[in-house]
Every structure is written in C-alpha cells, then in structure tokens.
C-alpha positions as CSV (number, residue, x, y, z in Angstrom):
1,M,51.6,99.8,2.4
2,R,50.0,102.2,4.9
3,P,46.9,100.9,6.5
4,Y,43.6,103.0,6.1
5,G,42.8,105.4,8.7
6,S,44.1,108.7,10.1
7,D,47.1,109.0,12.4
8,K,45.0,109.2,15.4
9,Q,43.1,106.3,14.5
10,L,46.0,104.2,13.9
11,A,47.6,105.3,17.2
12,E,44.6,104.2,19.1
13,R,44.8,100.9,17.3
14,R,48.1,100.4,18.3
15,V,47.6,101.3,22.2
16,R,44.6,99.0,22.3
17,G,47.1,96.3,20.8
18,L,49.5,96.8,23.7
19,K,47.0,96.6,25.9
20,L,45.9,93.4,24.8
21,L,49.2,92.3,25.0
22,E,49.7,93.4,28.5
23,Q,46.7,91.3,29.5
24,G,48.5,88.2,28.5
25,K,47.0,87.6,25.0
26,S,49.5,86.2,22.3
27,A,50.6,88.3,19.2
28,K,48.6,86.0,17.1
29,E,45.4,86.5,19.1
30,V,45.6,90.2,19.3
31,A,46.4,90.3,15.2
32,E,43.2,88.2,14.6
33,L,41.3,90.6,17.1
34,L,42.4,93.8,15.5
35,A,42.5,92.3,11.8
36,L,46.4,93.0,11.1
37,K,49.2,91.0,10.6
38,E,51.1,89.2,13.4
39,R,54.2,90.6,12.3
40,S,52.9,94.3,13.1
41,V,51.9,93.2,16.5
42,R,55.5,91.7,17.2
43,R,57.1,94.9,16.1
44,W,54.8,96.9,18.3
45,R,55.8,95.0,21.4
46,Q,59.6,95.3,20.4
47,E,59.2,99.1,20.0
48,A,57.4,99.2,23.0
49,K,60.2,97.3,25.0
50,S,63.0,99.6,23.5
51,P,61.8,102.9,21.9
52,K,63.6,104.0,19.1
53,K,65.1,107.7,19.5
54,K,63.8,110.3,17.1
55,S,66.5,111.8,14.8
56,E,68.1,114.9,15.6
57,Q,69.0,115.2,12.0
58,P,66.4,117.1,9.6
59,R,64.9,114.9,6.9
60,G,66.1,115.2,3.5
61,R,69.4,116.1,1.7
62,P,71.4,118.9,3.4
63,R,71.8,121.9,1.8
64,H,74.7,122.6,-0.4
65,L,74.7,126.4,0.9
66,N,74.6,127.2,4.3
67,D,72.8,130.4,5.7
68,E,76.2,132.5,5.8
69,Q,76.9,131.4,2.3
70,M,73.5,132.3,1.2
71,Q,74.2,136.1,2.8
72,Q,77.5,136.3,1.1
73,L,75.9,135.3,-2.0
74,E,73.3,138.0,-1.8
75,Q,75.8,140.7,-1.0
76,E,77.9,139.8,-4.1
77,L,74.6,139.6,-6.4
78,L,73.7,143.3,-4.8
79,R,77.0,144.4,-5.9
80,G,76.2,143.9,-9.5
81,A,76.9,142.0,-12.7
82,Y,79.6,144.5,-13.7
83,A,81.6,143.9,-10.5
84,H,81.9,140.3,-11.6
85,G,83.0,141.0,-15.3
86,Y,79.9,141.2,-17.3
87,A,79.2,143.6,-20.0
88,E,75.5,144.3,-19.0
89,D,74.4,144.5,-15.4
90,Y,71.7,142.1,-15.1
91,W,71.7,138.5,-13.7
92,T,70.5,135.3,-15.5
93,L,70.4,131.8,-13.7
94,D,73.7,131.0,-15.7
95,R,75.5,133.7,-14.4
96,I,74.4,133.5,-10.7
97,G,75.5,129.8,-11.3
98,H,78.9,130.9,-12.3
99,V,79.3,133.3,-9.2
100,I,78.2,130.4,-6.9
101,W,80.7,128.1,-8.6
102,E,83.6,130.6,-8.2
103,L,82.7,131.6,-4.6
104,F,81.9,128.2,-2.9
105,G,82.9,125.6,-5.4
106,V,79.3,124.1,-5.8
107,R,77.8,123.5,-9.1
108,F,74.1,124.1,-9.5
109,G,72.1,123.7,-13.0
110,S,69.4,126.5,-13.7
111,S,67.0,124.9,-11.9
112,G,69.1,124.6,-8.7
113,V,70.0,128.1,-8.9
114,W,66.3,129.0,-9.5
115,Y,65.6,127.3,-6.0
116,V,68.4,129.0,-4.2
117,M,66.9,132.5,-5.6
118,D,63.3,131.6,-4.2
119,R,65.0,130.6,-1.1
120,M,66.5,134.1,-0.8
121,G,63.3,135.5,-1.8
122,W,64.3,137.0,-5.0
123,S,62.2,136.7,-8.2
124,S,62.7,136.6,-11.7
125,Q,62.5,139.6,-13.7
126,K,63.1,140.6,-17.6
127,V,65.3,143.6,-18.3
128,Q,62.6,146.1,-19.8
129,R,64.3,147.3,-23.2
130,L,63.1,150.4,-24.6
131,A,63.9,152.0,-28.1
132,I,66.4,155.0,-28.1
133,Q,64.1,156.7,-30.3
134,R,61.0,156.4,-28.2
135,D,59.1,159.6,-27.7
136,E,56.5,159.6,-24.8
137,E,54.7,162.7,-26.0
138,K,54.0,161.1,-29.5
139,I,52.9,158.1,-27.9
140,V,50.2,159.9,-25.5
141,S,49.2,162.1,-28.6
142,W,48.7,159.1,-30.8
143,K,46.7,157.0,-27.9
144,R,44.4,160.1,-27.5
145,R,43.9,161.0,-31.1
146,V,44.8,158.3,-33.6
147,W,43.7,155.1,-31.8
148,P,40.0,156.3,-31.1
149,R,39.7,157.1,-34.8
150,I,41.1,153.6,-35.9
151,K,38.6,151.9,-33.2
152,K,35.8,153.5,-34.7
153,V,36.4,152.2,-38.1
154,A,37.4,148.8,-37.0
C-alpha cells in the first residue's frame, strides 16, 4: 500500500533516511525515527547501492497494429466499402474489424475496433437516410403556413 504524501514528500523522506544511514544509524533506528517499516529502509539502502535501470520499453501491452499498418488501414477505409465487396458504401465496426482481419490477421471485437478508429481520429456517424418522395419545397411551405396554425390551437 502506498504511504500518504505527495511524490515530492516521499522522495524527501527517502533522502532524509539515506542521510541518516550514511551517518551510521542502523536501519531499525532510521525506521523508528521516520515512522516506517525497517524493510523499507533496507530496500532504500539496497537500491542506493545498485540503482535499477529505468525500462526503455513503454508500459502496458504493445499495440496490435503499428503506425505503418494504421496508415495502410486508413487508406483502405478511404477506398470505401464498395471496394471491399459490400453492397452499401458505409463502414460499421464489424466491417472494419473484418478488413483488419483480412489485411493483418489481427482480430478485434467491436470495442477494439472502436479504439483503433478513435486513435486514427475517426468518429462514428450514422448514415442519414432520406425518403425518396421527400419534397423540400413542401416541407418549407408546411413549416411557414401549417405549423404556426397548429401551434396556435395547441
């Protein structure tokens, strides 16, 4: 469990403990003075003698798709869904996941594809479907003439 205090405060306490050790105090005495466990003081002393190298590797799990693959995926998606054999020209998460599988052999679920799209800067958009018989002039006329009458009565 992490002790209370900010990173700066904990670092200062550690430096103070190491100075006390250099002055010849035992680990038990330093632990009592600083109100901590003796094991922590021994660990500090050991790490001061042989410091650990910071890992060069980034933390966390490595990405399944590297930057080059992400660019290739974006180019494929920009070609459109027709180019990949779909009847309608729009992308869904499942369709994109299928393209990723075909190109790179990496399987993603819908949520994984969502994160890939977000990392690429793409957003989700719904296809706007308009009725074939839609008449914009009639709609404007209705909003100007009919709707105000209905609104007055209501």
